[in-house]
Every structure is written in structure tokens, then in C-alpha cells.
C-alpha angles and dihedrals in degrees: 000000000000115000114230095209092052090047091052090054090059107028148028106258132201110221134181119193144159114257123220090262091057097253122123123244130191121202141172105221143164148175093202104142095217091057093044089052092049090051091048091243102108094097088060093056121096129160087238089072087072113073115160091185090064092046094235131125121191114205140161115254099223094204094053097031090225139114116261134169138212139175112253088211088066096053116128096184143335138188140168112274110242 
């Protein structure tokens, strides 16, 4: 099975998930260091932001150029952005 976190480190990923309020959200996101550096967000990235035990993933929304988070347990679908 492909690991989402590992995929985020190497690609831009389309995700769709259910937010805490029950609505759905779609987002193009990444953790690819080259893209974080280009966006001026690399200094904000640390491996400690990722904690599977807390069911939270922090990513950069590539369309907004800002950090966002979601719960992997609430994912509906994801795929690599082509």
C-alpha cells in the first residue's frame, strides 16, 4: 500500500476529506521540500509536524501557499496531481 505521507514528500497530491464540521474539502497539497522552499515555507517544516499517532497531517496548500492540516482518518480519496 502506498503511504500518503511519503507521497506528499515527493509530489503534489489532490486530497478530499471531511472537515470537523462535516463538510467536504478538496485541496492540492505537498511536503515536497523544493516547493516549500520556493514558497518560503521550508523553515516552518519539521518532521515533528507529522504525527501519525495523533491522526494529523500538516501540509502546504499549494493554491493558497499556506500551511493547513487534516486528519488522515477523514480522507475520502487522494491521488498524485498530474
